[in-house]
C-alpha positions in Angstrom: 0.0 0.0 0.0 3.0 2.3 0.2 3.5 2.3 -3.6 0.7 4.7 -4.3 2.3 7.8 -2.8 5.6 6.9 -4.6 3.7 6.6 -7.9 2.0 9.9 -7.3 5.3 11.6 -6.4 6.9 10.2 -9.5 4.1 11.3 -11.7 4.3 14.8 -10.2 8.1 14.9 -10.8 7.6 13.7 -14.3 5.0 16.4 -14.9 7.3 19.1 -13.4 10.1 17.9 -15.6 7.9 18.2 -18.7 6.9 21.8 -17.8 10.6 22.7 -17.4 11.5 21.1 -20.7 8.6 22.8 -22.4 9.7 26.2 -21.1 13.3 25.5 -22.3 12.4 24.4 -25.8 9.2 26.4 -26.5 9.4 28.8 -29.5 10.5 32.3 -28.6 9.4 35.5 -30.3 12.4 37.0 -32.2 13.2 40.7 -31.7 14.8 43.0 -34.3 18.5 42.6 -34.2 20.5 45.4 -32.5 23.5 44.7 -34.8 23.2 47.5 -37.3 25.1 48.5 -40.3 24.6 50.7 -43.4 23.3 54.2 -44.1 22.5 56.0 -40.8 19.5 57.8 -42.3 18.0 54.7 -43.8 18.6 52.8 -40.5 16.7 55.5 -38.6 13.7 55.4 -41.1 13.6 51.6 -41.2 14.1 50.8 -37.5 10.6 51.9 -36.3 9.0 50.0 -39.1 10.3 46.7 -37.8 10.4 47.4 -34.1 7.0 45.8 -33.6 6.0 42.3 -34.7 8.0 39.2 -35.3 11.3 40.5 -37.0 14.9 39.5 -36.5 17.3 39.9 -39.3 16.2 42.4 -41.8 17.9 44.0 -44.9 16.7 47.1 -46.6 17.9 48.4 -50.0 16.8 51.8 -51.2 17.7 53.0 -54.7 17.1 56.6 -55.8 18.6 57.4 -59.2 22.3 56.8 -59.0 22.2 56.4 -55.2 22.0 53.0 -53.5 21.6 52.9 -49.7 21.4 49.9 -47.5 20.3 49.2 -43.9 21.1 45.9 -42.2 19.8 44.6 -38.9 21.8 41.5 -38.0 22.8 40.9 -41.7 25.0 42.2 -44.4 25.1 42.5 -48.2 25.9 38.8 -48.6 23.3 37.3 -46.3 21.3 34.7 -48.2 17.6 34.9 -47.8 14.8 32.8 -49.2 12.7 35.1 -51.5 9.7 32.8 -51.8 7.1 33.9 -54.4 9.4 36.6 -55.7 10.7 33.5 -57.7 7.5 34.0 -59.8 8.7 37.4 -60.9 11.9 35.8 -62.2 9.9 33.1 -64.0 7.9 35.9 -65.6 11.2 37.5 -66.9 12.2 34.0 -68.2 8.9 33.5 -70.0 9.1 37.0 -71.7 12.8 36.3 -72.6 11.8 33.0 -74.3 9.0 34.8 -76.2 11.5 37.3 -77.4 13.7 34.5 -78.7 10.7 33.0 -80.5 11.0 29.7 -78.5 7.5 29.9 -77.2 4.5 32.3 -77.6 2.4 33.7 -74.9 -0.5 31.7 -76.4 1.5 28.4 -76.4 -0.7 25.8 -74.6 0.6 23.9 -71.7 -0.3 20.6 -73.3 2.1 21.3 -76.1 5.0 21.2 -73.7 4.0 18.7 -71.0 2.0 15.4 -71.3 -1.3 16.1 -69.7 -3.5 13.5 -71.5 -6.3 15.9 -72.3 -6.6 17.3 -68.8 -8.4 20.7 -68.4 -5.1 22.4 -67.9 -3.8 21.2 -71.2 -5.3 24.1 -73.1 -4.2 26.8 -70.6 -1.7 29.2 -72.2 1.7 30.2 -70.8 0.5 33.8 -70.4 -2.5 32.7 -68.4 -0.3 30.7 -66.1 2.1 33.6 -65.5 -0.7 36.1 -64.9 -2.7 33.8 -62.6 -5.6 33.6 -65.1 -5.4 29.9 -65.8 -8.2 28.8 -63.4 -5.8 26.4 -61.6 -6.2 26.4 -57.8 -3.6 27.8 -55.5 -2.3 24.4 -54.5 -2.7 20.8 -55.6 -6.4 19.7 -55.3 -5.5 16.1 -54.4 -6.5 15.4 -50.7 -3.2 13.7 -49.9 -1.2 16.7 -51.1 -3.5 19.1 -49.2 -3.1 17.1 -46.0 0.7 16.9 -46.5 0.9 20.7 -47.0 -1.1 21.3 -43.9 1.1 19.1 -41.7 4.2 20.7 -43.2 2.9 24.2 -42.4 2.1 23.2 -38.8 5.5 21.6 -38.3 7.5 24.4 -40.1 8.7 22.0 -42.8 9.0 22.5 -46.5 5.5 21.8 -48.1 6.7 21.6 -51.7 8.9 18.6 -51.8 7.7 17.2 -55.1 9.4 16.1 -58.3 8.3 17.2 -61.7 6.3 14.1 -62.5 4.2 14.5 -59.4 3.7 18.2 -60.2 2.4 17.3 -63.6 0.1 14.7 -62.0 -1.2 17.4 -59.6 -2.0 19.7 -62.6 -3.7 17.0 -64.5 -5.9 16.3 -61.5 -7.0 20.0 -61.3 -10.0 21.8 -62.7 -9.7 25.2 -64.3 -12.9 26.8 -63.1 -12.8 30.5 -63.2 -10.3 30.5 -66.1 -9.7 34.1 -67.4 -10.2 35.6 -63.9 -7.4 36.4 -61.5 -6.8 33.5 -59.1 -3.3 33.4 -57.5 -1.8 30.0 -58.1 1.4 28.5 -56.9 0.6 25.4 -58.9 0.2 27.3 -62.1 3.5 29.3 -61.6 5.4 26.0 -60.8 4.1 24.2 -63.9 4.9 27.2 -66.0 8.5 27.1 -65.1 8.8 23.4 -65.7 7.0 23.7 -69.1 9.6 26.4 -70.1 12.4 24.1 -69.0 10.9 21.2 -71.0 10.8 23.3 -74.1 14.4 24.3 -73.6 15.5 20.7 -72.9 17.0 21.4 -69.5 15.9 21.8 -65.9 14.4 25.0 -64.5 17.4 26.0 -62.3 19.9 25.8 -65.2 17.5 27.6 -67.6 16.9 30.5 -65.1 20.7 30.6 -64.5 21.5 30.9 -68.2 18.8 33.2 -69.3 18.2 35.6 -66.4 20.7 35.3 -63.5 24.0 35.0 -65.4 23.3 37.9 -67.8 22.8 40.1 -64.8 25.7 38.7 -62.8 23.5 37.5 -60.0 25.9 34.9 -58.9 24.6 34.7 -55.3 21.1 34.1 -56.4 20.7 30.3 -56.2 18.2 27.5 -56.3 19.4 24.9 -53.7 17.9 21.5 -54.5 19.2 19.9 -51.3 20.3 21.1 -47.9 23.9 20.4 -49.0 23.4 22.9 -51.7 22.6 25.8 -49.4 25.1 28.6 -49.5 27.8 28.5 -46.9 26.6 30.2 -43.7 22.9 30.2 -44.9 20.8 31.6 -42.2 17.7 29.8 -40.7 14.3 31.3 -41.0 11.7 31.5 -38.3 7.9 31.3 -38.6 5.5 33.8 -37.0 5.3 31.7 -33.8 9.0 31.7 -33.3 9.6 28.2 -34.5 12.7 27.5 -36.6 11.6 26.7 -40.2 13.1 24.1 -42.5 14.5 25.6 -45.7 12.3 25.5 -48.8 14.3 23.8 -51.4 14.1 24.0 -55.2 12.1 21.0 -56.2 9.5 21.0 -58.9 7.9 24.1 -57.3 11.2 26.1 -57.7 9.6 28.5 -60.3 7.0 29.5 -57.8 9.2 29.8 -54.7 12.6 28.1 -54.6 15.1 30.9 -55.0 17.5 32.4 -52.5 19.2 35.7 -53.0 21.2 38.4 -51.2 20.7 42.1 -50.7 23.6 42.8 -53.1 22.0 40.7 -55.8 18.5 42.1 -55.3 20.0 45.6 -55.5 21.7 44.7 -58.8 18.4 43.3 -60.1 16.4 46.3 -59.1 18.9 48.7 -60.7 18.8 46.6 -63.9 15.0 46.6 -64.0 14.9 50.4 -63.4 17.7 51.6 -65.8 18.7 48.9 -68.2 16.9 46.5 -70.5 17.4 43.1 -68.8 16.1 39.8 -70.3 12.4 39.7 -70.4 11.8 43.2 -69.0 8.5 43.5 -70.8 7.1 41.0 -68.3 6.6 44.0 -66.0 4.1 45.7 -68.3 0.5 45.4 -66.8 -2.0 44.0 -69.3 -4.7 42.4 -67.2 -6.8 43.3 -64.2 -6.2 41.6 -60.8 -9.8 42.2 -59.7 -8.8 44.7 -57.1 -7.9 47.8 -59.2 -4.4 46.6 -59.8 -2.7 45.4 -63.0 -1.0 42.1 -63.8 1.9 41.4 -66.2 3.8 38.2 -66.7 4.5 37.4 -63.1 4.5 41.0 -61.9 1.9 43.3 -60.3 1.4 47.1 -60.7 -0.7 49.1 -58.3 -1.4 52.9 -58.2 -0.6 54.6 -55.0 -1.7 58.2 -55.1 -0.6 58.6 -58.7 2.6 56.6 -58.4 2.6 53.3 -60.2 4.4 50.7 -58.1 5.6 47.6 -59.9 6.2 44.8 -57.4 6.3 41.3 -56.2 6.5 39.9 -52.7 7.5 36.5 -51.3 7.0 34.4 -48.2 8.2 31.0 -47.1 7.9 29.2 -43.9 10.6 31.4 -42.3 11.3 34.3 -44.6 9.7 37.4 -46.2 10.6 39.5 -49.2 9.3 42.5 -51.1 10.7 44.3 -54.2 8.9 47.5 -55.1 9.8 49.7 -58.1 8.7 53.3 -59.0 9.9 52.8 -62.6 9.0 56.3 -63.7 10.7 57.9 -60.7 13.8 55.7 -61.0 13.4 54.5 -57.4 13.2 51.1 -55.7 13.0 49.5 -52.3 13.9 45.9 -51.4 13.2 44.3 -48.0 14.5 40.9 -47.0 13.7 39.3 -43.7 14.4 36.0 -41.9 10.9 35.7 -40.3 7.7 34.8 -42.0 6.0 38.1 -41.1 5.2 40.0 -44.3 7.2 43.2 -45.1 5.0 44.6 -48.0 3.8 47.7 -46.1 7.2 48.7 -44.9 8.7 48.5 -48.4 5.9 50.6 -49.8 6.2 53.2 -47.1 9.9 53.6 -47.7 9.4 53.8 -51.5 6.6 56.3 -51.3 8.4 58.5 -48.7 5.8 57.7 -46.0 8.6 56.5 -43.7 
């Protein structure tokens, strides 16, 4: 009869231990890094924008004519960030470049490049995919894929670990209801990039490298296919709950969100888009309506802000956030890169429009 008190005591001790361990390993809320470098004025303007919310490492690039200023919090020009859906903007440049070469047309149908066995998506055009007008859903409609994506999101893992054959199967299983209307689709952007690679007879990473990245000397902009391919010293992202997030790697969904880049490379890209004629630059021209008073080009968006047209694309992964915003007429741009999943769109626009 003396065993019961011992059992209760042991249970209490075990519970106490679990509480202590939980406190030790529970996610923490990151704070903006106090390690600062860059232009003092830009640091002063940027700091209050990221003082609240879940932010840690942040890099800001501001271009105004011939001037380029940077502000880093816990980072530097070579810090490698995941840029998430900004990859779609690069895929848009790639599509426009291949149209300029005559390798594809905007009206080329997806079924001409990938075997879709008469699926609804087979007749969707490349332009419809790039402008999110294909009718394809945001993600794979197959229940097992949806469940897997949900689990990956909850556990801060990469939800897009599929090969090209599986991606094509996902597209073949999808309906295209609402075709012709704007419906944001990671699925559509991913299959667009893989279709362009199929036409070129190579893989997407090599094609983007040859046609867009290398011509602009964006050597630090990479598409790591495995953890071993991550750049040396690659930083770890954090989700909005403070949990460390697995890297999103460049599988079949690389055209929609598998790119990593640095502040230096993003600055070079922004300058080229503003002042040069880089491959596929016509992708930025808006030609369709996004349904919310904005314009859509090939993988790019354009919104009017008080008479200023802002050409932009953002990006978010399980642990990173990105925004590139251009005032093409004014010769100005702002890039924000962050190692948490909290969006940075408003901060970038405020800096670009002189509201911060």
